C-alpha positions in Angstrom: -0.1 0.2 -0.1 3.3 2.6 0.0 0.9 4.3 -3.4 -0.9 6.1 -0.5 2.1 7.7 0.4 2.4 9.2 -3.1 0.4 12.7 -4.6 -1.6 10.5 -7.5 -0.9 13.9 -9.7 0.9 11.8 -12.6 -1.2 11.0 -16.0 -0.1 8.1 -18.4 -1.2 9.0 -21.9 -1.9 5.8 -24.0 -2.0 6.2 -28.2 -0.4 7.8 -31.2 -2.5 11.0 -30.8 -0.9 11.2 -27.0 1.5 13.9 -27.8 -1.1 16.3 -28.2 -3.3 15.2 -25.3 0.3 15.3 -23.4 0.6 18.9 -24.3 -2.6 20.0 -23.2 -2.2 18.9 -20.0 0.5 21.5 -19.6 0.0 24.0 -16.6 -2.9 22.0 -14.8 -2.8 19.5 -11.9 -0.5 17.5 -13.4 2.9 17.2 -12.2 4.0 15.2 -14.5 2.7 13.1 -18.0 4.0 9.8 -19.2 3.1 9.1 -22.7 3.1 5.1 -23.6 2.1 3.7 -27.3 -0.3 0.8 -25.6 -2.3 -0.5 -23.1 -0.1 -3.0 -21.8 2.6 -0.5 -21.5 0.5 1.8 -19.3 -0.1 -1.2 -16.8 3.2 -1.9 -16.8 4.0 1.9 -15.9 0.8 1.0 -13.4 2.4 -1.4 -11.9 6.0 0.5 -11.5 5.0 4.0 -10.5 2.6 4.5 -7.3 1.8 8.6 -8.5 -0.3 8.0 -11.7 -3.9 9.3 -10.9 -5.1 9.2 -14.4 -5.0 7.4 -17.8 -5.8 9.2 -20.9 -6.8 7.0 -23.8 -6.5 8.3 -27.1 -6.8 7.0 -30.8 -9.2 4.2 -30.1 -12.6 2.9 -31.5 -15.5 2.6 -29.2 -15.4 -1.1 -28.2 -11.5 -1.1 -28.4 -11.2 1.4 -26.0 -13.9 -0.2 -23.5 -11.4 -2.9 -23.5 -8.9 -0.7 -22.9 -10.5 0.8 -20.3 -11.0 -2.6 -18.3 -7.4 -3.6 -18.7 -6.5 -0.5 -16.6 -9.4 -1.1 -14.3 -8.3 -4.4 -13.6 -5.0 -2.9 -12.8 -6.1 -0.2 -10.3 -10.0 -0.8 -10.2 -10.6 3.1 -9.0 -8.0 4.6 -11.3 -10.1 6.6 -13.8 -9.8 6.4 -17.6 -10.4 9.6 -19.4 -11.3 8.4 -23.6 -10.2 10.4 -26.3 -12.7 8.9 -29.3 -15.3 9.9 -31.9 -18.1 9.9 -30.0 -20.8 7.3 -31.6 -23.6 5.9 -30.2 -21.9 2.7 -30.0 -18.9 4.4 -28.4 -20.9 6.2 -25.8 -22.6 3.5 -24.7 -19.5 0.5 -24.5 -17.4 3.3 -22.2 -20.5 4.0 -20.3 -20.3 0.5 -18.9 -17.7 0.8 -17.2 -16.6 2.4 -14.1 -14.7 6.1 -14.1 -14.6 5.9 -17.4 -15.0 9.1 -19.3 -15.9 9.8 -22.9 -14.6 12.6 -24.7 -14.5 14.0 -28.1 -11.3 13.8 -30.0 -12.0 17.5 -31.0 -12.1 18.7 -27.4 -10.5 21.8 -26.6 -6.9 21.6 -24.8 -8.8 23.9 -21.6 -11.7 21.0 -21.1 -9.3 18.8 -21.6 -7.5 19.5 -18.8 -10.4 20.4 -16.4 -11.4 17.0 -17.0 -8.0 15.5 -16.2 -7.6 17.9 -13.5 -11.1 16.8 -11.7 -10.6 13.2 -12.0 -7.1 13.4 -10.1 -8.4 15.2 -7.4 -12.0 12.6 -7.5 -9.4 9.9 -8.0 -7.4 10.9 -4.4 -10.6 11.3 -2.8 -11.8 7.4 -3.7 -8.8 5.6 -3.3 -8.4 7.6 0.5 -12.0 7.0 1.2 -11.3 3.4 0.1 -8.4 2.7 2.5 -10.0 4.0 5.3 -12.7 1.7 4.5 -10.1 -1.2 4.6 -8.6 -0.3 7.5 -12.1 0.1 9.3 -13.0 -3.4 7.9 -9.8 -5.0 9.0 -10.1 -3.5 12.4 -13.2 -4.5 13.0 -13.4 -7.9 11.8 -9.8 -9.1 12.8 -8.4 -6.8 15.7 -10.0 -8.1 18.1 -10.7 -5.1 19.5 -13.8 -3.9 21.2 -14.7 -1.0 18.2 -17.8 0.6 17.4 -19.8 3.4 15.7 -23.6 4.9 17.2 -26.2 7.2 15.7 -27.7 9.8 17.3 -30.2 7.9 18.5 -27.3 5.5 20.2 -28.2 2.6 18.2 -25.5 0.5 16.5 -24.1 1.0 13.3 -20.9 -0.9 13.2 -19.6 -2.9 15.7 -16.0 -5.0 15.9 -16.7 -8.6 15.8 -14.5 -9.5 19.2 -14.6 -12.9 21.4 -16.9 -13.2 23.5 -19.0 -10.1 22.2 -22.1 -10.1 20.5 -22.5 -10.8 16.6 -22.5 -7.5 15.3 -25.5 -8.1 12.8 -27.5 -9.2 15.4 -27.0 -6.0 17.9 -27.1 -4.1 14.9 -30.1 -1.2 15.1 -30.0 -1.7 18.7 -29.0 0.4 22.0 -27.2 -1.1 24.8 -30.2 -1.1 26.4 -31.9 -3.4 23.7 -28.8 -5.8 23.9 -27.3 -5.7 27.7 -30.4 -5.4 29.6 -31.1 -8.7 30.5 -27.7 -10.1 31.5 -25.9 -6.3 33.1 -29.3 -3.9 33.0 -27.3 -1.2 35.4 -24.1 -1.2 33.0 -26.6 -1.4 29.8 -28.5 1.8 31.7 -25.5 3.3 32.8 -23.2 2.9 29.1 -26.6 4.4 27.0 -27.1 7.4 29.0 -23.2 7.8 28.1 -23.8 7.3 25.0 -26.7 10.4 24.7 -24.5 12.3 26.7 -21.5 12.3 23.7 -24.0 12.8 21.3 -26.3 15.4 22.6 -23.2 17.5 24.1 -20.5 17.0 21.3 -17.9 16.3 23.9 -16.0 13.3 23.6 -15.1 11.0 26.8 -11.9 9.9 27.7 -10.6 6.3 29.2 -13.6 6.2 31.5 -13.6 3.0 34.4 -16.9 1.0 34.0 -17.5 -2.0 36.4 -20.4 -4.5 35.6 -20.9 -7.6 37.2 -22.1 -10.7 35.7 -21.7 -14.4 36.2 -20.8 -14.0 39.9 -17.8 -12.3 38.4 -16.7 -8.4 38.4 -15.2 -7.2 35.2 -13.8 -4.0 34.5 -13.8 -2.2 30.8 -12.0 1.1 30.1 -13.8 3.2 27.4 -12.9 6.3 25.1 -16.0 7.6 23.3 -15.6 10.7 20.8 -18.3 12.6 18.5 -18.6 11.6 15.1 -19.3 14.1 12.9 -20.7 15.1 9.3 -18.8 16.5 6.9 -20.6 20.1 8.2 -19.5 19.3 11.3 -22.9 18.7 12.3 -22.4 15.2 15.3 -24.6 12.1 13.8 -23.4 9.6 16.5 -20.1 8.5 18.3 -17.1 6.3 17.8 -16.1 4.1 20.7 -13.3 2.1 21.8 -13.8 0.0 24.7 -10.5 -2.5 26.2 -10.8 -5.1 29.1 -8.8 -3.7 32.0 -9.9 -6.1 34.9 -6.5 -7.6 34.9 -4.9 -4.4 35.4 -7.5 -3.0 38.1 -7.3 -6.6 39.7 -3.5 -5.9 39.8 -3.8 -2.2 41.3 -5.8 -4.0 44.0 -3.7 -6.8 44.9 -0.8 -4.1 45.2 -3.1 -1.8 47.3 -3.4 -4.9 49.9 0.2 -5.7 49.4 1.0 -2.2 50.6 -1.4 -2.4 53.1 0.0 -5.6 54.6 2.9 -4.8 54.7 2.2 -1.2 56.7 -0.6 -3.1 59.0 3.0 -5.9 60.0 4.8 -2.8 60.5 2.5 -1.7 63.1 1.4 -4.6 64.4 4.9 -5.4 65.6 5.1 -2.0 67.0 2.2 -2.0 69.3 2.4 -6.1 70.1 6.3 -5.5 71.5 5.8 -2.6 73.8 4.1 -4.3 76.4 7.0 -7.0 76.5 9.7 -4.9 76.0 8.7 -2.4 78.7 8.2 -6.0 81.1 12.0 -6.3 79.8 13.1 -2.8 80.6 11.6 -2.6 83.9 12.9 -6.2 84.9 16.3 -5.4 83.8 16.7 -2.4 85.7 15.6 -3.9 88.8 17.7 -6.5 88.2 20.7 -4.7 87.9 19.7 -2.9 91.3 18.9 -5.6 93.2 20.5 -8.6 91.7 16.6 -10.3 92.2 17.3 -13.4 90.5 13.0 -13.6 89.7 13.6 -10.3 87.4 16.2 -11.9 85.8 13.7 -14.6 84.7 11.1 -11.9 83.6 13.6 -10.5 81.2 14.2 -13.5 79.6 10.1 -14.5 79.6 9.5 -11.0 78.1 12.3 -11.5 75.5 10.9 -14.6 74.4 7.5 -13.3 74.8 9.0 -10.6 71.9 10.3 -13.6 70.1 6.9 -15.5 69.9 5.3 -12.1 68.7 7.3 -11.7 66.1 6.5 -15.5 64.7 3.1 -15.1 65.5 2.4 -12.0 63.3 4.9 -13.2 60.3 2.7 -15.9 60.2 -0.6 -14.2 60.5 0.9 -12.3 57.8 1.9 -15.1 55.6 -1.5 -16.6 56.0 -3.0 -13.3 54.9 -0.8 -13.3 51.4 -1.7 -17.2 51.3 -5.3 -16.5 50.8 -4.9 -13.4 48.9 -5.1 -13.3 44.5 -1.3 -12.3 44.2 0.4 -15.0 42.3 3.7 -13.7 43.1 3.1 -13.6 47.2 1.9 -17.5 47.0 4.8 -18.1 45.1 7.3 -16.9 47.4 5.7 -18.5 50.7 7.3 -21.8 51.7 5.6 -25.4 51.2 3.7 -26.7 53.9 5.2 -29.3 56.3 4.5 -32.7 55.2 3.2 -33.8 58.4 1.4 -30.4 60.0 -1.6 -31.5 61.5 -4.5 -29.5 62.5 -4.0 -27.5 65.5 -6.0 -27.8 69.0 -4.5 -26.0 71.8 -6.3 -25.9 75.1 -7.7 -22.3 75.6 -7.2 -22.2 78.9 -3.8 -22.8 78.9 -3.5 -20.0 76.1 -5.2 -17.3 78.1 -3.1 -18.3 81.2 0.4 -18.3 79.1 -0.3 -15.0 77.5 -1.4 -13.4 81.2 2.0 -14.1 82.5 3.6 -12.3 79.8 1.7 -9.3 79.6 3.1 -7.5 82.8 -0.6 -7.1 84.4 1.1 -7.6 87.9 -1.6 -5.7 90.0 -4.8 -7.1 87.8 -6.6 -10.3 88.6 -7.0 -13.3 85.8 -10.2 -15.8 86.5 -10.4 -18.5 83.7 -13.8 -20.4 83.5 -12.8 -22.4 80.6 -13.4 -26.2 81.4 -9.8 -27.3 81.4 -9.8 -29.8 79.0 -11.5 -27.3 76.3 -9.5 -26.8 72.7 -9.9 -24.4 70.3 -9.3 -25.2 66.8 -6.7 -22.9 65.1 -3.5 -22.3 65.2 -1.7 -20.7 68.3 0.2 -18.2 66.2 -3.4 -17.2 65.3 -5.2 -16.7 68.4 -2.3 -15.4 70.5 -2.2 -11.8 68.8 -5.6 -11.7 69.4 -6.0 -13.1 72.9 -3.1 -10.7 73.9 -4.7 -8.0 72.2 -7.8 -8.9 74.7 -6.2 -8.6 77.7 -4.1 -6.0 77.1 -6.6 -3.4 76.1 -8.7 -4.7 79.8 -5.8 -3.9 81.7 -4.8 -0.4 80.0 -8.8 0.4 79.6 -10.2 -0.6 83.1 -7.1 -0.1 85.4 -4.2 -2.0 86.8 -6.2 -3.9 89.8 -9.3 -4.5 87.1 -10.4 -8.6 87.1 -10.5 -10.1 83.7 -12.3 -13.1 83.4 -12.2 -15.7 80.8 -15.2 -17.9 79.5 -17.1 -19.9 77.3 -20.1 -18.8 75.4 -23.3 -20.2 73.9 -22.0 -19.7 70.7 -19.4 -22.0 70.0 -16.8 -19.4 71.2 -15.4 -17.5 74.2 -15.3 -13.9 76.0 -12.9 -11.4 77.8 -14.7 -9.3 79.7 -13.7 -6.7 82.8 -14.6 -5.0 85.8 -13.8 -1.9 84.0 -15.9 1.4 82.8 -16.4 -0.1 80.0 -17.8 0.8 76.0 -20.6 3.5 75.7 -23.1 1.7 73.5 -23.2 4.4 70.7 -18.7 4.1 70.3 -18.8 -0.2 69.8 -19.0 0.0 66.6 -16.0 2.7 66.5 -13.7 0.6 68.7 -12.3 -1.9 66.4 -11.9 1.1 63.6 -8.0 1.3 63.0 -6.3 4.3 65.1 -9.3 4.7 67.7 -8.6 4.9 71.3 -9.5 6.9 74.1 -5.6 6.4 75.6 -3.4 9.3 75.5 -0.7 7.4 74.5 -2.3 4.7 72.9 -2.0 3.3 69.4 -5.9 2.4 68.2 -4.4 -1.1 66.8 -6.0 -3.3 69.8 -9.4 -4.1 68.7 -8.5 -3.5 64.6 -6.1 -6.5 65.1 -8.8 -8.8 66.9 -11.5 -7.9 64.6 -9.2 -8.6 61.5 -7.7 -11.5 62.9 -11.4 -12.6 63.6 -12.7 -12.2 60.0 -10.0 -13.9 58.6 -10.8 -17.2 60.5 -14.9 -17.0 60.4 -15.1 -16.1 63.7 -17.7 -13.2 64.4 -16.9 -10.1 67.4 -19.3 -8.8 69.5 -19.1 -5.8 72.0 -21.4 -6.3 75.2 -21.7 -4.9 79.2 -19.9 -7.6 81.5 -21.8 -8.9 84.8 -19.6 -6.6 86.4 -20.7 -3.2 84.4 -17.4 -3.3 82.8 -16.4 -4.7 79.1 -17.1 -8.2 77.2 -15.8 -8.9 74.0 -17.1 -12.4 72.7 -15.2 -14.0 69.7 -18.2 -16.4 68.5 -18.5 -18.9 65.8 -15.4 -20.9 66.6 -14.6 -24.3 66.9 -14.5 -25.2 70.6 -14.9 -28.4 71.8 -16.0 -28.1 75.9 -16.1 -31.4 76.7 -14.6 -34.5 76.0 -15.9 -37.9 75.5 -13.2 -40.0 75.3 -14.1 -42.1 78.2 -17.5 -43.0 77.5 -18.3 -46.5 77.0 -20.5 -48.5 74.1 -23.8 -49.8 75.4 -25.9 -50.9 72.4 -24.6 -51.5 68.8 -26.1 -49.6 66.4 -26.2 -51.5 62.5 -25.9 -49.7 59.7 -28.8 -51.6 57.8 -30.6 -48.7 55.6 -29.5 -46.5 52.7 -30.7 -43.9 50.7 -30.6 -40.8 48.7 -31.2 -37.4 50.3 -32.3 -34.9 48.2 -32.2 -34.6 44.0 -28.5 -36.1 44.0 -29.5 -36.6 39.9 -27.8 -40.2 40.0 -29.2 -42.8 42.5 -26.8 -44.3 45.1 -25.9 -47.8 46.6 -24.2 -49.0 49.8 -22.8 -53.1 49.8 -21.3 -55.0 52.5 -18.2 -57.0 51.5 -17.9 -59.8 54.6 -14.9 -61.5 53.9 -12.9 -58.0 54.1 -15.8 -56.3 56.7 -15.7 -53.3 54.3 -18.9 -50.9 53.4 -18.4 -49.8 50.1 -21.1 -46.6 49.3 -21.5 -44.9 46.0 -23.2 -41.8 45.6 -23.7 -38.7 43.3 -25.5 -35.1 44.5 -24.0 -31.1 43.4 -22.8 -30.6 47.0 -23.4 -30.7 50.5 -23.4 -27.0 51.0 -25.6 -23.9 51.7 -29.5 -25.1 50.6 -28.3 -28.3 48.8 -27.8 -31.7 50.7 -27.5 -33.9 47.7 -25.5 -37.5 48.8 -26.3 -40.6 49.1 -26.8 -41.7 53.3 -26.4 -45.9 54.4 -27.8 -45.4 58.0 -28.7 -46.6 61.3 -31.6 -44.9 63.6 -30.2 -44.8 67.6 -31.0 -43.0 70.8 -28.2 -40.8 71.9 -25.6 -40.5 73.6 -23.9 -42.1 70.7 -20.9 -42.7 69.1 -19.8 -43.5 64.7 -15.9 -44.2 63.9 -14.6 -45.3 60.7 -12.0 -45.3 58.1 -12.0 -43.4 55.4 -9.9 -46.6 53.2 -10.4 -44.9 49.8 -12.2 -42.3 48.1 -13.1 -42.8 44.1 -13.7 -39.1 43.0 -14.8 -37.4 40.2 -14.4 -33.5 41.3 -11.5 -31.9 43.5 -14.1 -31.3 46.8 -16.1 -35.4 46.0 -16.6 -35.5 49.9 -17.3 -38.5 52.1 -17.7 -39.2 55.9 -19.7 -39.4 58.5 -23.0 -38.1 59.4 -25.7 -37.6 62.2 -29.1 -36.4 61.4 -32.1 -35.4 62.9 -34.1 -36.7 60.1 -34.0 -37.9 56.5 -35.4 -34.8 54.7 -33.0 -32.9 52.8 -33.6 -29.7 55.3 -33.0 -31.8 58.6 -30.3 -30.5 61.2 -27.1 -32.7 60.8 -23.4 -32.6 61.3 -20.7 -33.9 59.4 -16.8 -34.9 59.7 -14.7 -36.4 56.6 -12.4 -36.6 53.5 -12.9 -34.3 50.3 -10.8 -35.2 47.3 -8.5 -32.3 47.2 -8.9 -29.9 50.8 -8.3 -32.2 53.7 -10.8 -32.8 56.2 -14.4 -31.4 56.5 -16.6 -30.1 58.7 -20.4 -29.5 57.9 -22.9 -28.3 59.8 -26.6 -27.7 59.3 -27.9 -26.2 62.8 -31.4 -25.6 61.8 -34.1 -26.8 59.9 -34.3 -23.5 58.2 -30.8 -22.8 58.1 -27.8 -23.3 55.6 -25.0 -25.8 55.4 -21.7 -24.2 56.6 -19.1 -26.2 55.9 -14.8 -25.5 56.3 -11.7 -27.8 54.7 -8.7 -27.9 56.5 -6.7 -28.5 53.6 -4.4 -30.9 55.7 -2.0 -32.8 54.0 -3.2 -36.0 52.4 -1.9 -38.4 54.9 -2.6 -36.8 58.3 -5.9 -38.6 58.8 -7.7 -41.7 57.8 -9.7 -41.9 60.9 -13.0 -40.0 61.7 -15.2 -40.4 64.3 -18.6 -38.0 65.2 -20.5 -38.5 68.2 -23.6 -36.7 70.1 -24.3 -36.1 73.7 -26.6 -34.2 75.5 -27.5 -32.8 71.9 -24.1 -31.5 71.3 -22.6 -33.2 68.2 -18.3 -33.7 68.5 -16.3 -34.5 65.3 -13.1 -35.6 65.5 -9.9 -37.3 63.9 -7.6 -39.3 64.1 -4.4 -40.8 62.1 -4.3 -44.5 63.6 -7.8 -44.8 65.4 -6.7 -44.3 68.8 -5.0 -41.1 69.3 -7.9 -38.4 68.5 -8.1 -35.2 67.9 -12.0 -33.2 69.2 -11.8 -30.4 66.0 -15.6 -29.0 66.4 -19.0 -29.2 69.0 -22.1 -27.6 68.2 -25.9 -27.7 70.0 -28.2 -29.6 67.5 -32.1 -29.5 68.1 -32.6 -33.5 68.3 -35.4 -35.4 69.1 -35.1 -38.6 71.0 -33.7 -40.4 68.1 -31.1 -39.5 65.6 -29.6 -41.3 62.2 -26.1 -42.0 62.3 -24.0 -43.2 59.6 -21.7 -42.9 56.1 -22.3 -40.3 53.6 -20.6 -39.9 50.2 -21.7 -36.8 47.7 -19.9 -36.5 44.2 -19.9 -32.9 44.0 -21.6 -33.7 40.3 -25.3 -34.9 39.7 -24.4 -36.9 36.8 -21.5 -38.8 37.9 -20.6 -41.1 40.9 -17.7 -41.0 43.5 -17.5 -44.2 45.5 -16.2 -44.4 49.4 -14.8 -47.3 51.2 -14.8 -47.7 54.4 -13.5 -49.7 56.9 -13.4 -51.1 60.9 -17.0 -49.2 60.7 -18.4 -49.2 64.4 -21.5 -47.5 65.6 -23.2 -48.0 69.2 -25.2 -46.0 71.9 -22.9 -44.8 74.8 -23.8 -45.6 78.6 -25.4 -43.0 80.6 -23.0 -41.4 83.0 
């Protein structure tokens, strides 16, 4: 297309009478006149030169002149040809059939010939540029995969690029965005339509405007430029727009913002949480130097040890935040998990007392009303910063001689309460905001850290008045086991003799016992056990609590990464019956599932521990409380969670399989299955 870079001002004159025509063009728009003796020679010249804008064909009779025009037009379909010949009806008709060819009598004056050729040169340049622009636009619309479009003065699509995942340009022609997108993204459709009309009515362009729209559970961003489309008189007749997907750019910007915030918060947390043990170490060291007190030296050592633990705890907290984010570079930089890592269930009371020992509250009193065996399913690195800030806040705001009480709530959680002045009700929403403090030397980080740790673990934070009139901070919806039942003795065996598909599982399941090896093979389909969806196959027996069921999951032939199998105790066989579940997923480790009421939702949690960590699972129901446990060998058990469920006198205990695919089965193999009612104490 190099000819577009040359001005088309040269004229090729063909034929024996060409010399007269060439001289007639002198002084006109033509900057060069080339004489050729034949049409073949003229065509060869067109292939060699990019600046030819007109051909003058002389001396040929009617049909031969028309044939010459066609041959020249074959070389360049837009190139004009002026024919000088005897004007006869047949000649005029033959030449008139060829586009961009004009017939003049051989006797035409030099002035008239020059005017016609000058006009032909101007027309050709305009047609050539228009054709090139059209070709460029067609290429952009059809090949570039860039969302380019033109709309008329009523914001209706005139032309639109054919891009991947976009609508068919023929289907949307003549329609506005309201007509095209209202069913899928009504808010976006209204916004873009209004923007189109603003550009048309105001004549003002819009540059690089960011637009957000949600579709199919995902958020998308586009960046759009729209400019007025004007006619030759400058009147706005519509708009031309270009849009590009900038979702990845926006996600990247958000990731960078989160990473920056993570670094800033980590620095704030370290500064805040190291302050107390540093003060303890400084004061104890001064006392030790003055008195030689060995106990003071011990306190220095304890404080330094606590500072090291604090750094480790906060580093782990930051690592876990990064791990749950979307920044691929952060995830790749994280160390691999320990292949022997198991689920942590520290004793809550011991954790509280351990933290209390190092916060330097010598004049305060701690009362722990937590059962000694009570555990919380959480990494100590996660729970310690939360406990430390709750206890330090109580001492800081209630006074050095405060009495602090720690106990369990009835919402699977624990509380920290004091007998200080409390938190006014109208300030409770603000106290968890970063920077909020009532102390002159306070940082305002304490309850912010508590709130964020709770949120990251799916726990809920609640503020209330304590019985003594002070503040009570509750951390609820944890995984706390208050009562251990390891010593409970079996009483009566429960036979697993019935099975059925619960919910609309798509494909029917089955259960079969292999007597020779004492194993159960359970097959099940179903979309999921989560939210309002409860679809699975269930092998069960009826029992009167207290009851215990345990088994080893020997194998799971999964069809999805979330295919699951495990042990379940239900209040009924209806899809919406309350239940507890503990078991194994294909690729996400142990899973807990709870439906705590008939009108509630099923909540689940996967622990993502290594595949080899646990093979044995146990579930038991005593006094309406269902406890879920895991074990590597069937001897040493770790209780993960305990919930009170609204069961009647009879429950259904058994083995469940859900494939996470409504059209395909998963198959689970169990061994060591035992179900029995327990002795009443």
